[in-house]
Phi, psi and omega in degrees: 000326180295316185300318175299334178287322173303317181297310179295334178295324176284331175291325180291326174303308177300319184295319178300317180298316177298315182299317178301317175299324179298324183290338188301312177309313182291318173310310180290334182286321181291327176291322179291322187270335178053225183287354177272002182293126183255010176105003182285153174272156183269096185274150184234008177216132180298337186280342185296346181293322181297322182282326178289324180294324188284316179304313184299322180297313177303317182296328178286348179101005180285158185287168181307312175272096180209161185241107187294343189271321183263346183084359183285137177233162179295127187206145182312322190271342178209077184292148178261126181292176176286155170225172178290345174285316187284333176283305178283065198269339180318296177302322183293312178291319176298342181263329184272317183302310174301329181293319185292318181295324187266351183073030176268150174273164179307320178298321178294316178299324180275356161280313186274330188295312177301331178291316179297315185287326170303317177290316182292323177300320182296314180297314181300321177292312180302309181307315179296310180290327176297319176295328180279317184270336184057038186220101182298319186287320186286322178295316173302315172297322177302317184300313178298317185292311185290317185282326183288329184253008177304318181293322186294308183299328176284003187060035179237189176064221188301317185295335179266318190280311181306308183297342185265000177301140189295342185277344177258304181229136170306129186306322181300325175289319174305317183294330180281335188266321182223149182280174177305152188249156171245153190236188171080196169267110191306317186296349182261013175294121187255132012259356180245124010261010195301326179286317184276347183305311185296331181300328180299313181277336160302320178296306184298319183292322181286329175289323174302309175306318181298321181290325185256003188301156181284338182222160182297320184300314180290322180300313186294322180297309179292329178295316177303318178296316182298319180298318175296317182298317177301321182297311184294335171292316181301320180259029171250298186202125189306313185289338173281317174293323175291328175292323180291325178296319179292321177300313186296314172304322183289316179286331176291318179301313182292318182295315182289330177279318187286328183228079186295329180292344176256022186293330182294314180289319177306315180295326175297306181300313178294322181286323176303312184292321182296314179299315179295320189279335186305312181294327179294328184285326175299318174300320185293313179300318179300313183292317178298330177289342177265018184284158175299145182299337181275000184296310188295320179289315182303319186273354175062052176290124193248135169266120178197154172244016185286136177287156187225097193234004189237028171279152185304318180299316178298319185296319181298312185289325178297320176296314180294323174302316173304319185294314184296320179298308179306318174299318175295315180301319179279005181057028175273338175239141175264113186295338177274004178295126181308328178287323174307307184295319180293318174301317179296324179304314182301321184289319182293322178304309184299311185294325184285325180297332181268350187226018178290340180294346178297324182263311186280335181077008179235137176235129179234094177041064185302348185293342176288326172294327184286329187271321201253335176219332179291320175302317182292321178294319178300311176300318175300319178299321180300319181296312182294323178298324176296316178295328177282328184269350184287128175302134182290340191271002186294134182305139188289315187296318180294320183296317184295316181302317173295319169303319172298319183289320178292322182295316182295315180298319173302317177300320180287328177289316176307315180297320171300319176299316181292321179293316175308310179304316184293324180287319179301322188266359185299316180305312181292321178298324177295319178298320175298320183282334179279339177270357178306316181296325167309309189288330170299319178294323178296319180301314184293323184286346189296328187286344184243336183272006178095001179297310184292325179289319182295317179295334181278320187250011176075026176277190186271127178279138178307145187251139178247133173262110179257119186302322181274122185290325179297320183282338174292329170303320189277331191311309185300342171290335187247350184219141181284348184288158171288166175239150182298309174203146179216152182301327181263019183300325192283341179285352176256162182267021184292326187225148172274181178299312179303312181292317177303321177294314181296325176291327183287316177293320181297323177302311184282326174300316179290334176281004173083020178284125167268177183306321188291314178290330176288323178296322177299332181301332185291333177294341177284346178052042180272117177313319188287328176288306182306330186293341180281354187227342186230146183303155181294327180290347180273345186268335179207136176286351170307321191282318182250347175088356178231153179280130173215076188300154180262126184271165179297326178298323181292323178290322176293326175299317179294320179293326171299318179292322178292325175299318181288331175295311189294314180301324184272352188301132181221184181294323178296321184287324179302320179285342186286335172211101181277134177263129180261342183214153172226130178243125183232154167301144179292339173285347181270128176276104182308141166256100187269014185303311180278331179289326183284356177278335190236341192228161170246130182239153176273189185274356178078161181231129188270139172231089176071242182266009181227161183235126178260120175255143179255137177242153178223128171300135189302327182271009179273155177283000000 
């Protein structure tokens, strides 16, 4: 019992360090905003806004199948299909339900959530490594090492950002060589993969315990827990549960071959996990079959059999696998050792998740494996390899000093990654926080403008036009109204491609853009603008892994479509989708030419850096 307490003491030290790192973005943001802070969270990844909008909708009491951008919810008269958000429901409910009980906003959840999950993930990883290595100090160091260098092995952060600075390498050349970058500690992107992330290592730990347990009863108990954990992973995050499935297949193969005397128990454990997980998988597949038609295109599912062998995490595990094989051939390592088999299983997992398409012919944004799990598996294998290769006679004092140095260097590197992410996202986070008073005013108006009633009976929720496209993505997090258009609208099932395009054109029509000014927008090379006309996978090869440039003819075609849309706009079209409010920057002089043809607007009410205008259709009372 005393030894167990000593182990967790070291684990808690490492956990505290990671939690402090996780707190840096919000801490720096609060320092920057000071007394002007309105309660916004410091986002460090652009995709977090999609998750925060969904959590906000659940906090407001909307059903599982709902679209926060359009305000549409599942109703008997107009059912809403499944989305990845409504299927991967475990992290969303774990985030939203406590918030409802405690009266917290989505912003508060996204401030506190990463800190909590940084702690839980650190403890889960520490527990797993300590079980295998039986070395508490090494395990604590491993937590700092794996999380601190996870961004580096993903090929992101400092290693991606600094070389692409214009004074080092021209941007046009950089974009051809490397894809767009993500920053921060990738596993803490909230709520995906942050909430489900620790379950991956808990699953691995439970399988370990099931395989080495001293009795069949204990093995079955651990296998039962592993099966339940796998089901939770299935309904948490696609890239985590598929990686867990690949790892389970890898360790099963290695264990059956390497430890033939234990095959009966191994098959019993693996079979029991499969039996427990099977019902969950069937439910998942049934829900997936009911997904919206836009899911596959939005997620950029690609048909290919091309191997993918040169990502940094793959290169690392292949080198480590070679080291282990050479050690086994020279009889310096025992290849039947459980730790040896587990180390090799992580290598096979990393290779499998990036190359499963060779057999399946389907590839779904493999960059997410690289950012959110493959990098951490590769670093975990490095720790296991170090543990296997370390001489037993190494002096304790020297070893502990080196471990301390490794931990400090990893934490400093992680701190630099976080500082970089916080600085890059600071301007946008300021804008989000400055718009919060507008969102609060809209929330107050929700009781009288029909928003609350529509949400309860499945009616049409009042629509807000947000002039800044990036801020349009954020508005549903802070206000219950729908938005006219937002760049990430298609990730939810509320609209199909045709309606998405119509809402996008309407956005710019009401903002007063004529075909000439619309054409000039293309020259700004704004991802958010292009997202209204082209699939996500066409905008960045990060999504699909292949380059699909947008040609001049395609741009001219979109300009012509907008011209036709503007010329054909009529009273019937204006009534088909009524806009109730417009939010513009106070620095923007509104162009009411098109609005005044169909609406009556007030003089606007200023809230800090933004002005909220109310609109009424002319033929309305």
